[in-house]
VMD Tcl script that draws the C-alpha trace (Angstrom):
set ca {
  {0.00 0.00 0.00}
  {1.28 3.45 -0.86}
  {1.23 6.07 1.86}
  {1.15 9.78 1.03}
  {3.63 12.27 2.44}
  {5.32 15.62 1.71}
  {8.77 16.79 0.73}
  {10.53 18.72 3.46}
  {12.14 22.16 3.09}
  {15.63 20.71 3.28}
  {14.87 18.56 0.26}
  {13.76 21.61 -1.70}
  {16.99 23.45 -0.80}
  {19.04 20.52 -2.08}
  {17.16 20.51 -5.37}
  {17.69 24.26 -5.86}
  {21.39 23.96 -5.02}
  {21.76 21.13 -7.49}
  {20.13 23.18 -10.26}
  {22.50 26.13 -9.62}
  {25.49 23.78 -9.62}
  {24.51 22.33 -13.00}
  {23.99 25.81 -14.41}
  {27.42 26.98 -13.21}
  {29.11 23.86 -14.57}
  {27.42 24.35 -17.94}
  {28.74 27.95 -18.17}
  {32.29 26.77 -17.44}
  {32.00 24.09 -20.11}
  {30.92 26.69 -22.63}
  {33.85 28.95 -21.73}
  {36.40 26.18 -22.20}
  {34.74 24.55 -25.22}
  {34.00 21.28 -23.46}
  {31.00 19.10 -24.25}
  {28.66 17.98 -21.52}
  {26.24 15.08 -21.44}
  {23.06 15.68 -19.45}
  {20.85 12.62 -18.97}
  {17.25 13.01 -20.05}
  {14.70 13.70 -17.34}
  {11.76 11.32 -16.94}
  {8.89 12.17 -19.25}
  {6.48 12.25 -16.35}
  {7.75 13.57 -13.04}
  {6.53 11.23 -10.32}
  {6.09 13.34 -7.20}
  {3.64 11.40 -5.03}
  {4.41 13.48 -1.98}
  {2.82 16.63 -3.38}
  {-0.44 14.98 -4.49}
  {-3.47 13.70 -2.66}
  {-3.74 9.98 -3.42}
  {-7.04 8.25 -2.70}
  {-8.59 4.91 -3.54}
  {-11.20 4.96 -6.28}
  {-14.43 3.12 -5.60}
  {-16.00 2.33 -8.97}
  {-14.67 -1.14 -9.70}
  {-16.78 -4.15 -10.41}
  {-19.93 -2.72 -11.96}
  {-19.78 -5.20 -14.82}
  {-21.50 -8.53 -14.06}
  {-19.05 -11.30 -13.27}
  {-21.21 -14.16 -14.53}
  {-21.52 -15.63 -18.04}
  {-24.63 -17.54 -19.07}
  {-23.06 -20.98 -19.28}
  {-22.03 -23.70 -16.86}
  {-18.56 -25.01 -16.10}
  {-17.70 -28.64 -16.68}
  {-14.39 -28.49 -14.81}
  {-12.06 -26.10 -12.97}
  {-10.34 -24.03 -15.63}
  {-8.93 -20.66 -16.61}
  {-8.82 -19.07 -20.07}
  {-6.63 -16.02 -20.57}
  {-7.79 -13.26 -22.92}
  {-5.88 -12.12 -25.99}
  {-4.32 -9.09 -24.26}
  {-3.35 -11.23 -21.28}
  {-1.64 -13.79 -23.51}
  {0.33 -11.02 -25.19}
  {1.69 -9.77 -21.87}
  {2.40 -13.28 -20.62}
  {4.47 -14.13 -23.69}
  {6.54 -10.92 -23.59}
  {6.19 -9.77 -19.97}
  {9.50 -8.01 -19.37}
  {9.78 -6.52 -22.84}
  {6.32 -4.94 -22.49}
  {6.51 -3.77 -18.87}
  {10.04 -2.38 -18.41}
  {9.65 0.61 -20.72}
  {6.99 3.29 -20.36}
  {6.51 3.96 -24.08}
  {6.27 0.27 -24.95}
  {3.87 -0.39 -22.08}
  {1.50 2.41 -23.06}
  {1.61 1.63 -26.77}
  {0.74 -2.02 -26.07}
  {-2.25 -1.02 -23.92}
  {-3.42 1.66 -26.34}
  {-6.92 0.88 -27.54}
  {-7.46 -1.68 -24.78}
  {-7.49 0.56 -21.72}
  {-10.49 2.73 -22.63}
  {-12.67 -0.22 -23.57}
  {-11.59 -2.20 -20.50}
  {-12.55 0.59 -18.09}
  {-15.63 1.70 -19.99}
  {-17.12 -1.78 -20.02}
  {-16.42 -2.28 -16.33}
  {-17.61 1.11 -15.12}
  {-20.76 1.24 -17.25}
  {-22.11 -2.17 -16.25}
  {-21.67 -3.52 -19.78}
  {-23.41 -6.88 -20.24}
  {-21.16 -9.68 -21.40}
  {-22.97 -10.72 -24.56}
  {-20.25 -9.87 -27.06}
  {-17.42 -12.35 -27.70}
  {-15.03 -9.40 -27.40}
  {-15.94 -9.00 -23.77}
  {-14.67 -12.42 -22.81}
  {-11.93 -13.22 -25.31}
  {-10.05 -10.06 -26.30}
  {-9.94 -8.19 -22.98}
  {-11.57 -10.05 -20.11}
  {-10.43 -13.51 -19.10}
  {-12.68 -16.40 -18.02}
  {-12.55 -18.61 -14.94}
  {-14.40 -21.72 -13.81}
  {-13.94 -22.12 -10.04}
  {-15.26 -25.69 -10.10}
  {-17.32 -28.10 -12.18}
  {-20.61 -27.04 -10.57}
  {-20.13 -23.28 -10.99}
  {-21.16 -20.84 -13.70}
  {-18.47 -19.44 -15.99}
  {-17.20 -16.10 -14.78}
  {-15.22 -13.19 -16.13}
  {-12.29 -11.56 -14.41}
  {-10.03 -8.67 -15.35}
  {-7.00 -9.71 -17.42}
  {-3.49 -9.99 -16.08}
  {-1.98 -7.17 -18.13}
  {0.50 -4.33 -17.88}
  {1.87 -3.63 -14.42}
  {-0.96 -5.61 -12.82}
  {-2.79 -2.50 -11.70}
  {-4.84 0.24 -13.40}
  {-3.79 0.07 -17.10}
  {-3.59 3.87 -17.21}
  {-0.65 3.88 -14.79}
  {2.30 5.80 -16.32}
  {0.21 6.47 -19.43}
  {-1.45 9.62 -18.07}
  {-0.06 12.88 -16.80}
  {0.05 12.74 -12.99}
  {-0.51 8.99 -13.11}
  {0.22 8.85 -9.40}
  {-3.35 10.04 -8.85}
  {-4.54 6.62 -9.97}
  {-1.88 4.68 -8.06}
  {-4.63 3.30 -5.82}
  {-7.27 3.01 -8.54}
  {-9.43 -0.09 -8.43}
  {-11.60 0.85 -11.41}
  {-10.08 -1.99 -13.45}
  {-11.04 -4.84 -11.10}
  {-14.00 -7.18 -11.65}
  {-15.09 -8.61 -8.29}
  {-17.29 -11.63 -7.72}
  {-21.01 -11.05 -7.30}
  {-24.06 -12.85 -5.98}
  {-24.75 -14.43 -9.37}
  {-21.27 -15.87 -9.70}
  {-21.60 -17.63 -6.32}
  {-25.35 -18.14 -5.75}
  {-24.79 -20.00 -2.48}
  {-23.29 -16.78 -1.08}
  {-26.78 -15.30 -0.91}
  {-28.25 -18.30 0.90}
  {-29.20 -18.10 4.56}
  {-27.21 -21.31 5.08}
  {-23.94 -19.73 3.93}
  {-21.52 -17.44 5.70}
  {-19.76 -14.51 4.06}
  {-16.34 -13.94 5.61}
  {-13.65 -11.38 4.80}
  {-10.04 -11.73 5.98}
  {-7.91 -8.58 5.96}
  {-4.19 -9.00 6.63}
  {-2.79 -5.49 6.90}
  {-5.63 -3.24 8.02}
  {-4.25 -0.07 9.56}
  {-7.45 1.92 9.00}
  {-10.96 0.81 8.09}
  {-11.44 3.58 5.54}
  {-8.27 2.71 3.58}
  {-9.42 -0.49 1.87}
  {-11.83 -2.49 4.00}
  {-14.63 0.04 3.57}
  {-14.25 -0.33 -0.20}
  {-14.40 -4.12 -0.10}
  {-17.39 -4.37 2.22}
  {-19.50 -1.74 0.46}
  {-18.57 -2.99 -3.02}
  {-19.38 -6.60 -2.20}
  {-22.68 -5.52 -0.66}
  {-23.48 -3.54 -3.80}
  {-22.81 -6.71 -5.81}
  {-25.10 -8.87 -3.70}
  {-22.65 -10.29 -1.15}
  {-22.97 -8.82 2.34}
  {-20.20 -9.89 4.69}
  {-21.25 -11.06 8.14}
  {-17.84 -11.93 9.61}
  {-14.65 -9.86 9.23}
  {-11.20 -10.63 10.62}
  {-8.50 -7.94 10.55}
  {-4.83 -8.16 11.51}
  {-2.61 -5.10 12.02}
  {0.93 -5.47 13.33}
  {1.25 -1.91 14.63}
  {-0.97 -1.32 17.65}
  {-3.30 1.63 17.12}
  {-5.91 3.52 19.09}
  {-9.39 2.40 18.15}
  {-10.31 5.97 17.18}
  {-7.43 6.01 14.67}
  {-8.64 2.79 13.07}
  {-12.10 4.27 12.47}
  {-10.84 7.72 11.51}
  {-12.49 8.92 8.31}
  {-15.36 6.41 8.53}
  {-18.92 7.82 8.73}
  {-20.67 6.87 11.95}
  {-23.47 4.97 10.23}
  {-20.91 2.87 8.34}
  {-19.03 2.14 11.55}
  {-22.28 1.20 13.32}
  {-23.06 -1.30 10.57}
  {-19.72 -3.11 10.38}
  {-18.06 -2.82 13.81}
  {-20.22 -5.52 15.48}
  {-19.17 -7.99 12.75}
  {-15.46 -7.18 12.94}
  {-12.77 -8.98 14.95}
  {-9.71 -6.73 15.07}
  {-6.35 -8.18 16.06}
  {-4.83 -4.87 17.03}
  {-1.05 -5.01 17.32}
  {-0.98 -8.65 16.22}
  {1.09 -9.49 13.11}
  {0.09 -12.37 10.91}
  {2.26 -15.46 11.04}
  {3.17 -18.12 8.50}
  {3.13 -20.87 11.15}
  {0.75 -23.59 10.07}
  {-2.04 -24.24 12.56}
  {-1.62 -20.82 14.24}
  {-4.82 -18.80 14.68}
  {-3.01 -15.72 13.36}
  {-2.14 -17.43 10.12}
  {-4.95 -16.21 7.80}
  {-4.59 -19.23 5.51}
  {-5.10 -21.55 8.49}
  {-8.19 -19.56 9.52}
  {-9.57 -19.85 5.98}
  {-9.16 -23.62 6.10}
  {-10.70 -23.69 9.57}
  {-13.72 -21.47 8.96}
  {-14.67 -21.58 5.29}
  {-17.02 -24.27 4.00}
  {-17.83 -25.02 0.38}
  {-21.16 -23.16 0.60}
  {-19.55 -20.05 2.14}
  {-18.16 -17.03 0.36}
  {-14.71 -16.15 1.73}
  {-12.41 -13.40 0.46}
  {-8.89 -12.50 1.57}
  {-6.83 -9.33 1.11}
  {-3.10 -9.67 1.84}
  {-1.12 -6.43 2.04}
  {1.29 -6.26 4.97}
  {4.29 -4.85 3.02}
  {6.54 -7.66 4.26}
  {7.37 -9.60 1.09}
  {8.87 -12.75 2.62}
  {5.89 -13.26 4.94}
  {3.38 -12.47 2.20}
  {4.96 -14.85 -0.27}
  {5.10 -17.64 2.28}
  {1.35 -17.27 2.84}
  {0.74 -17.19 -0.91}
  {2.68 -20.45 -1.29}
  {0.36 -21.99 1.29}
  {-2.59 -20.91 -0.84}
  {-0.90 -22.43 -3.87}
  {-0.68 -25.72 -1.99}
  {-4.30 -25.56 -0.90}
  {-6.61 -22.54 -0.99}
  {-9.42 -24.49 0.65}
  {-12.82 -22.92 -0.03}
  {-11.47 -19.40 -0.48}
  {-13.35 -17.79 -3.38}
  {-11.50 -14.51 -3.96}
  {-7.99 -13.25 -3.16}
  {-6.28 -9.85 -3.44}
  {-2.51 -9.42 -3.19}
  {0.00 -6.71 -4.11}
  {3.10 -8.61 -5.17}
  {6.16 -6.37 -4.75}
  {8.72 -7.27 -7.41}
  {11.57 -5.66 -9.32}
  {10.32 -3.37 -12.08}
  {11.99 -0.15 -13.37}
  {8.71 1.77 -13.48}
  {7.41 0.66 -10.08}
  {10.70 0.76 -8.18}
  {9.75 4.07 -6.56}
  {6.82 2.36 -4.87}
  {7.97 -1.24 -4.50}
  {11.65 -0.54 -3.79}
  {14.78 -1.83 -5.48}
  {15.74 -4.54 -3.01}
  {12.86 -6.87 -3.81}
  {13.13 -10.30 -5.40}
  {11.53 -11.69 -8.53}
  {9.98 -9.84 -11.47}
  {6.59 -9.27 -13.05}
  {7.11 -12.49 -14.97}
  {6.96 -14.28 -11.62}
  {3.83 -12.31 -10.72}
  {2.09 -13.36 -13.92}
  {2.94 -16.99 -13.21}
  {1.75 -16.72 -9.61}
  {-1.66 -15.22 -10.39}
  {-2.16 -17.50 -13.39}
  {-1.49 -20.59 -11.27}
  {-3.93 -19.46 -8.57}
  {-6.60 -18.78 -11.19}
  {-6.01 -22.15 -12.84}
  {-6.75 -23.72 -9.45}
  {-10.16 -21.98 -9.49}
  {-9.36 -19.05 -7.20}
  {-10.39 -15.58 -8.34}
  {-6.96 -14.09 -7.63}
  {-6.48 -10.38 -8.24}
  {-3.41 -8.14 -8.10}
  {-3.97 -5.43 -5.50}
  {-2.75 -1.87 -5.01}
}
mol new
graphics top color blue
foreach p $ca { graphics top sphere $p radius 0.5 }
foreach p [lrange $ca 0 end-1] q [lrange $ca 1 end] { graphics top cylinder $p $q radius 0.2 }
display resetview
């Protein structure tokens, strides 16, 4: 998760001093007839500290269900997804190449999702949106493609792209039609949130969006490693929203998740323990501790139980995202594509997260 901040005055002084130093050096070079090489500046200055960054809330308006039944657990990647899978690094390491590849796809992708476009056209399911069959008894479903940097396809292709750093407009979440048992009185709807520093940051989006799509959560489990005052956790949440969800929420305040199998603070263990086949369970993993996160993901790869939907921001090495993900991370986007594809092939609606 990206956290906003501001540049300090000392940083501004250093920038100004650097500019004057370059100017003085350039004058001296001109006087003595020397040539100087000045590296090109980035085409789009990424200054997240000076901008207000908020999570969008429009994702998932497009129905997730196709009008046909599954005969087995399967996953079919769309045309744009296949293109990025076959040439992942070549298409995601350079800004111009990335944006040119997504040109013509992005607008249609977002427009169809945000305008509740019905999925009658073949284009909807084959060229842009991928298809998933969670099991042999389910209906076929659509899901956003694995494409680009595995986030909003407009990222780095707009001026001030940092404003959409936390955009979720590109995601297609499950709905009541895709998992009919989720609306039954015999089922439970459970959300697991590993990395929940504030209700309004992400959990409010998930709970309200799922409810809008016919799935109202009745149990919520939240882990946050850094102990916080309860007022801080609910800061920014309207009172009526808090009144609705607080009685359903178990908050492990100051309790980090663990990878230890069988431990109650291992979210994967809790999923196996609590989720039945008729339940709808969703899990968001975002604790910004890559080795712990990946260990939990590997446990899901081994057995995701009856988890229906999963959200995970995989921090990897990428030249464009290094400002946000860091430079000391392992693996690449090629590994991310493989990870999410494998989870989807196992029938889990696995989404990259922000």
